[in-house]
Each structure stands twice: as structure tokens, then as C-alpha cells.
N, C-alpha and C positions, 0 to 999 in steps of 0.2 A: 543425463537429464535429471533434474531434480536433485534430491539429496542422497540418492542411492549410492553414488560412488564413494560417499563418505562413510559407508558402513564398514569399510576396512579399518577405519579409525573411530571406534565407537564414542570416545569422549568428545571428539570434534563434531561428530554427527549429532549427538544429543544436545550439545551446546548450541549448534547452528539451528536446530529445530526449535529450541526454546527461545532463541533470539528472534527467529522468524515469527513465532507465535506472539511474542511480546510486541513486535512491530505492528502486528494486526490489532492488538489491543490499543496501542498508542494512536494508531490511525483513528479508531473509533473515539477514543477519549478526547482528542483535540476537536473532532467534529462536534461531539456532544457538548464540550465546554463552550465553543463559540455559539452553538445553537441556544444554549442556556443563557448566554450573555445577551442574545438577541430576543430573549423572552419566550422561547419555545420550551415548554416544561416536560414534554413527553420523554426526552432522553433522560432527564433526572428521575422521573417517576418510574421508568423502566430499568433504572440502575446503571445506565451507560456512563455516569460520571464516576463510577467506581473502577477499581482495577480487578474486579472479580472476573476471571477468565470464563466462568460459566455464562456470564452475560454476553460477552463479546465474541466468543469462539464457537464454531460449529464443526462437527466431525468431518463433513465433506471438504470444507475449506482447509482443514489441517491435513487431510489425506492428500489433497492436490498439492499442498505445500511440499510434501515429501516426494510425490510422484513427478511433479513438474517444476518444483522450485517456485511456484506461484500459488498462493492461496487467497482466501478472502474471509473476513469476519461476518458476523451478523450485521445487517444494515442498521445504521442509526436511524431511529424514527424521527424524521424531520421533513417538513413540507414548506419551508420558508421560501417565498417567491423573490424574484428580482435579485438585487445585488447581495442581499443577505444569504439567500440560497446559494448564490455563486461562491461566496467566500467560505461558507460552511463546507461545501463540496471540496474546495481546494485545500482545506485544512487536512484532508486525508492524505494526499500526496506529500504535503508538507510534513506530516507526522512521520511518514516513511523516510523522508530526506533527513529529518532531525535524528531519527534512529540511526541512519547510516553515518551521520556525522559523529554521534556519540560512540558507536561501535568502533569506527576507525580510530577515534581518539584513544579509547581504552586499549585497543589492540597494540598500540605503539609502546605500551608500558608493561603489558602482562605477558608472562611466559606461556609455553605449551601447557595444556591444550587451549587455554583461554584466548591467547592471541590469534591462533589459527581459526578458532571458532568465531571470534569477533570479526575477522576479516571476511569469512564466509557470510556471516550475518550482514555485514556492510554491503556485500554484493547483492544479497537477497533484497535488501531494502531499496537499493538503487533500482533494481529490476522492478520492484513493486511501484516505486514512485513513477517510473517511466510508463508502465502499463496503465496505471490508474489515471494518468493524464489524458489518455486517448478518449475521444468522444464516442465511446461504444457502450451502450447500456449493458450491465448496470454499473459501469465504472463511474468514478467521480467526475471525469472529464465530461461525460454525457450529462450528469446531473447539473454541472456548472453551466453547460450550454443550454440545457432545458430551462434553467432558471432565468437566463437573460436573453435567450434566443427568440427569434420571431416565429410566426406560425409555420413557415416552411421548415425551419430547423427542427421544431418540435414534431412536425409530421414525419420527417425523416428519421428522427430518433425513435418514434413510436413504431415505425416500420422495422427498424433494426431490433427493437425490443421484442417484436412479434416473432422473431426467429428463435427466441428462447435460448437456453443454455448451449444448445448445439451450435447455434449461430455465433454466439460469443466465442466458444472454443475454436471455431473455424477461423474467425477474425484474428484471434490470439495467435494461432499457429501460422497464419499467413504473415502477420506482422513480424513474428519471430524469424521465420525462415527466409524472408525477404531482406532481413537486416535492418528494418525500420526500428524495431525495439532496441537492437544493439546500438544504433546510432544515438538514440535518445539517452540510453544508459551512459554512453561515453560522454555525452554532453553534460549530464548531471555529475558524472565522476570528475570531469574537468572543473566544474563549479565547486565541487567539494574540495578539490586540491587547492583551488584559489582561496577558499575560506581558511584552510589550514595555514596557508602562507601568510594570510592577514594576521593570524594569531601567532605567527612565528614558529609554526610546527613543521 
């Protein structure tokens, strides 16, 4: 579980961790960029349009990236309602998917340890893209549903959010061990391979 098995190969472990951390930054950067395009200035004022890892990353999220293979960045400060909030939220999983595409592309051309680390990074990003799509607070899927959902959907999400981090981790473990997360990851991986074929790769 997590990145611990890679400790027997320190260069791959380090590269995988750095690529995972960069994916978290890219997640935030795309959300902040679209929110800024929609006129919300808080992300820009708080530095989320930069690549500064001190703005985007937090210690607990990085620790869980190592322990579970799944981490999180600091939340982008945005409160856009309706379709704008929906699309800003979905830019997060799209950022992970874009990182997975780029990592897999580079891995095809680079030798050890870069190729191996990039392939691990690609799997990490596909996992993050899948998980962040679920409508479970505080994930992006929940934010998207909250932005466009009706009162019943919002009430349900508020109840889930009331469970706190423990509730989220419980849902995460259930989804993982029941194979739901794996199925979504496989679907995204298939989409990724289709994109590579479109580009003749």
C-alpha cells in the first residue's frame, strides 16, 4: 500500500513521490486558473496561480501520499455557484488525468529510473483522478454536485461532510476494498490508452 514498497529502489521512490506531489500542485493550478477566468480573485490573491509548492501542499496530504498512495493539496479558495463551480471542481480530476497522460508519454522515452518512476506516477495520478470524481466531501466530485445539485443533494452532502475526516477515510477504504475505485481507474486507463492511439503512440 502506498509508496513504501518502492523504498527498496530509492531513486524510483523519490521520483514517484515528487511526481505525485507535482500532480497535487497541477490539480490546484488548473482549478485556480479557471476560477480566475470566471472572475474569482481569491485564488490569485492567495498565490494559487503560482507553482510554489508551499502554497499548494500540506504535510498531512504528503504523508498520506506516501502511506496510502493517495494525498491531497490545500483546497483552492473558491465559492463559485452553479455551472461555474461545477467546472472549476472538475478541473481538479482533469489535472490529475493530464498529469497521467504526460507521465505516461515521457515514460515511453526515458530510461531507468525515470521511466519506472514516471509509470508509477501515472498510476498514482489515475488513482487520484478516479477518487476525486466521487461525490464524497471534500472531494471535487462532491463540490461539483454541490454546485449544481438540488436541496436534497446538498443536504446529503452536508451529512457526509459532518462525518469529518474519519468518515471520508472510511468511505475511501470501502470503495478501495470493494473494487469500485479499481474499476474507475481501469476505465480511465482505457481512455488514456485510447488517447495515446489517437496520437499514434
